[in-house]
N, C-alpha and C positions, 0 to 999 in steps of 0.2 A: 504494500500500500504506500502510495506517495504521500508525503507530508509537507505542506507548504508553511513557510514562516511569513506571517502577515503582520505588517505594522499599520496600526490605526493612528490617526491624528486627532480624532474626535469620536466619541461614542456613537454619534449619529451616522457616521459613514462607515459602512462595512460591505461585505460582498453582496448583500441584497439578494436579488433574484439569481445571482451566480451560484449561491450556495447549493441549491438543489442540483444544478448541473455538475458541480464538483463531487458532491456526495453520491450522485447516481453513477459516477465513474470510479468510485472508491478512491477519491482523492481527498485526503484529510487536510486540515489547516488549523494552525494555532495562532490566535490573535495575540499580539503584543501591544500594550497600551502605554507608551512612554509618557503620555500626558497625565497619567494618574500619579498619586503620591509615591507609590512603590514601584512604578513602572520604569523600565529602562529600555534603551535600544539593544536588541540582542547582539551578542558577540558573533563574529563571523563563524566561529567554530560551532555555533548553535543553529546555523541556518540549515534547513532540511533540503528538500528536493527542488526548492524554488523560493525566491524572495518576492513578495508582493507588497507594494507601497500604495496605500489607499489615499483617497482625497483628504482635504484638510479643512473644509468649511471656509472660515474667514482667513485661515493661515495661507501665506504665500512663501516666496523664496527670493524675491527681487529687491528686498531691502525695506519695504514699508512696514510689513507685519510678518516677519519670517517665523516659521514654525520653530519653536525653541530648540528642537533637536536636529536642526538642518545639517550642521557640520558633521555630526555623528552618523546621520543617515546617508549623506553623500559618501562618506568614507566607507560605510558598509556596502553600499551599492557598487562603488568602485571596486572593492575587493571581490565581490560576487561576479561582477562583469569580467574582471581579469581572470578569474578562476573558471569561467565558462558556465556558471550557475544560472539557470533561467531566471529572468526578472520580468515582472509585470508591474507597470506603473500606471496609475489612474489619477487624473486630476493633478493635485499637488505631487502625487507619486511620480507622474510623468515628468514634472519639472525636476524633481530630485534625480531621476534617471538621466535626464539631459545633462545636468551639472556633473554627474558622475562619469559620463561618457564623452566629455569634451564638447558638449553642446552648451547652450546658455538659456537664460530666462529673460523674457521681456516684462517690464512692469505693466500691469493692467489693473483696472479697478475690479472690486469684487463683483462678480457677474453670476446671474442665475438665468439660464436659457434652456429652451427645449426645441432647438432647431433640427435641421437635417444635416447629415454627413453623406458624402458621396464618394464611393471608392474610386481609385485612380484607374484601375483596370481589373478585368475579370480574374486575373491570376493571383491577386494579393490574398494573403492569409490562407495559402494553399487552395485558393479558389472558393473559400467558404464565406467571404465577406459579402453581405447583400449589396446590391447596386446602390441602394439608398437605405439609411436607417436613422432612427431617432437618436439624437446625440445630447442627452441631458448633461449640462455643465453647471456645476456650482463651484466656482473657483476664483481665487485672486491670482493675478499674474498669468503668464502664458509660457509654456515650454517651447524652446527653439531647438529642434533636433540637430545633432551634428551633421556636417556636410555629407558624411558617408552614409547617413541613415536612409532608409527606403520609406518614402511616404506611401501609406496605404489608402488613406482617405482624407478629404478636406471638408471643412465646415462651410457655412454659407458666406463667410467673409474671405474664403480662400486660404485660411490658416490650416496647418496640419491638424486633423482630428484623430488620426491613428498613424503610428509609424513603427518600423522595425529596425533594430540595430543588430547587425550580425545575424547569427543563426537563431537565437532563442531569447531575444529581448524585445518586448513590446511595450508601447506607450499609448494610452488613450486620454484625450483631453476630457471627454465625457465618460460617464459611468455606464457601461453596457447593461448593468443589472439594476439600475436606479429605481427605487420605489417611491411612491408618493409620500409614504410615512417618513422616509429618510429626509425628504425636503422639508417637511413640516417640523421635524426634530431639529434640523440644522438652523432653521429660522428661529426657533424658540431657544436654542442652546446658547446663542451668542447675542450680545447687546447690539452688534452690528449686523445688518442684513442688506441684501441687494435691493435695488429699486424694483417696483412693480412685481413683487412676489406673488400677489394674489392672482394676477393674470397668468403667470407662468405655472403656478400650482394647478390652476384650472385646466390649462392646456396639457400639463403632464398627466393629470387624471384621465383626460380623454384619450391619451395615447398609450395607456398602460398595456393594452393588449398588443399593440404594434411593437412595443419595447420587448415584451416577452417572446413574440414571434421571431424577431430579428436575433434574439439572443441564442436561439437554437443553432443556427449555422455559425454564428460568431464564436460560441464556446467550442464548437467542434474544431474550428480553425485554431483558436488559441491553444487548446489542449494539445493539438498535433504539433504546432510550432514549438511549444515548450517541452515537448517530449514527456508529457505526463500520462500518456496512455499506458495502461497496464500491459505487460508483456507476459 
């Protein structure tokens, strides 16, 4: 059984709808919560069959409101990258991934959106990425993949929505398994919230089935790229 090491940056942001897809494939995961009083960033020696860096709510990485454990997480992601350990970064996690792999981050205001992402071509993500899919983003700042990264999809503004670095490293600006309850919890958890949250929450609720449908092929591709299929 594969076991993933997962770093959360807020209790409201977790695997969401992705959990069932992982458990159905007998892929286990251990959440680590450095933001809690007793939580720490796991050591490199403690990383299992993959490192997952989740979103951060109001936290970013471009200097305005950096996640407190940014330096330690970049160091861990860099070590995993150099060792060939699969890495999945979502939202803030994708930013940390870029910083660890010689990319960068652009400063951007806290944003909550539920737009569309469009794949670059039919071959990306082993051919399992939908032509278009819902791209729920709750994030401050924006990841800039390194020049050698492969862009898999773009958002409505033309920015990378998903990218691949090397053989088994993936970044998503939006959360493929985002749930309405996660958005509501993120809004309530912090004193700062993005503008126009009510409208986006309403749109997200209307698109929950489309998110679930797109997640089926997306997770097939992710699991294959990461090498998490049971043998």
